[in-house]
C-alpha positions as CSV (number, residue, x, y, z in Angstrom):
1,M,0.1,-0.1,0.2
2,L,1.3,3.5,-0.8
3,A,2.1,5.8,2.0
4,N,0.1,8.9,2.4
5,R,1.6,11.7,0.6
6,P,0.9,15.4,1.4
7,I,-0.7,17.8,-0.8
8,K,1.6,19.7,-3.2
9,K,0.9,23.4,-2.4
10,I,4.0,24.5,-4.2
11,K,4.2,23.8,-7.8
12,S,7.1,24.2,-10.5
13,G,7.3,27.6,-11.9
14,D,6.2,29.2,-8.6
15,L,7.8,32.2,-7.3
16,V,8.9,31.3,-3.6
17,K,10.5,33.1,-0.8
18,V,13.1,31.2,1.5
19,L,11.9,31.6,5.2
20,S,14.8,30.4,7.1
21,G,18.5,29.3,6.8
22,G,21.5,31.0,5.2
23,H,19.4,32.0,2.1
24,K,16.8,33.7,4.3
25,G,14.7,36.4,2.5
26,K,15.7,35.3,-0.9
27,T,13.3,34.7,-3.7
28,G,13.4,32.4,-6.7
29,K,11.4,30.3,-9.3
30,V,10.7,26.7,-8.4
31,L,12.6,24.4,-10.8
32,S,11.1,21.1,-9.5
33,V,9.2,19.7,-6.5
34,S,9.9,16.0,-4.7
35,T,7.0,14.8,-3.0
36,K,8.7,11.9,-1.9
37,D,11.8,13.7,-0.1
38,Q,9.5,17.0,0.8
39,T,12.1,19.2,-1.0
40,V,11.9,21.8,-3.8
41,L,14.7,23.1,-6.3
42,V,14.9,26.8,-6.3
43,E,16.7,28.5,-9.1
44,A,20.0,29.8,-7.8
45,I,19.5,28.7,-4.2
46,G,20.9,25.7,-2.7
47,I,23.9,25.0,-5.2
48,V,26.8,23.3,-3.6
49,K,30.3,22.1,-5.0
50,R,31.1,18.3,-5.0
51,H,34.5,16.7,-5.6
52,I,34.6,14.3,-8.5
53,K,37.3,11.6,-8.5
54,P,39.5,11.2,-11.6
55,S,38.4,8.6,-14.1
56,Q,39.0,7.7,-17.6
57,V,36.4,10.1,-18.7
58,N,37.7,13.0,-16.6
59,P,41.5,12.1,-15.8
60,R,42.0,15.6,-13.9
61,G,38.9,15.1,-11.5
62,G,37.9,18.4,-10.1
63,T,34.7,20.0,-8.9
64,K,31.2,20.1,-10.0
65,D,28.1,22.3,-9.0
66,V,25.3,20.2,-7.7
67,H,21.7,21.5,-7.0
68,V,20.5,20.5,-3.5
69,G,16.9,20.7,-2.7
70,L,15.5,23.0,0.1
71,P,12.9,21.6,2.6
72,I,9.4,22.6,1.4
73,S,8.7,23.9,4.9
74,K,11.1,26.6,4.6
75,V,9.6,28.1,1.5
76,A,6.4,30.1,1.1
77,L,4.8,31.4,-1.9
78,V,5.1,34.8,-3.2
79,V,1.6,36.4,-4.1
80,D,2.9,40.0,-4.8
81,E,6.2,40.4,-6.7
82,K,6.6,44.2,-6.2
83,T,6.5,44.2,-2.2
84,N,7.8,40.3,-1.9
85,K,4.6,39.5,0.1
86,S,4.3,35.7,0.9
87,T,1.4,33.7,2.2
88,R,0.0,30.6,3.2
89,I,-1.8,28.5,0.7
90,G,-5.1,26.7,1.0
91,F,-7.6,24.7,-1.2
92,E,-11.4,25.5,-2.1
93,L,-13.8,24.6,-4.6
94,N,-14.7,27.3,-7.1
95,K,-18.1,27.8,-8.7
96,E,-17.5,24.9,-11.4
97,G,-16.8,22.7,-8.6
98,A,-12.9,22.5,-9.4
99,K,-10.3,22.5,-6.7
100,V,-8.2,25.5,-6.8
101,R,-5.3,27.1,-4.8
102,V,-6.1,30.2,-2.8
103,A,-3.8,32.7,-0.8
104,R,-4.8,32.9,2.7
105,A,-3.3,36.2,3.4
106,L,-5.3,37.9,0.8
107,K,-8.7,36.8,1.9
108,N,-9.0,33.7,-0.4
109,K,-7.9,35.2,-3.5
110,E,-7.1,32.4,-6.2
111,I,-3.6,31.7,-7.3
112,K,-3.1,30.7,-10.8
């Protein structure tokens, strides 16, 4: 049986703000979301260097930039790009009966 997966509130392409850690306050676009690991890859945030061992393909070895995911709980969706205002996200049914994301801070304004 499959384990219960949390609802995906942040999606690829969303603009998010980092809430805590070394990159606190920075904003970036979400590249991908991993529901299994509960992490998000944010553009230009979370890039670390990894050392590569020499091999036949790469005889000198060296370093490589690798993208590391941030915990999904440390990011919030940005709803106003001019003021960088972030908000929590909820779900509601619209008039057609479809489930839509809504911004809690803006009196349930629909998010595209």
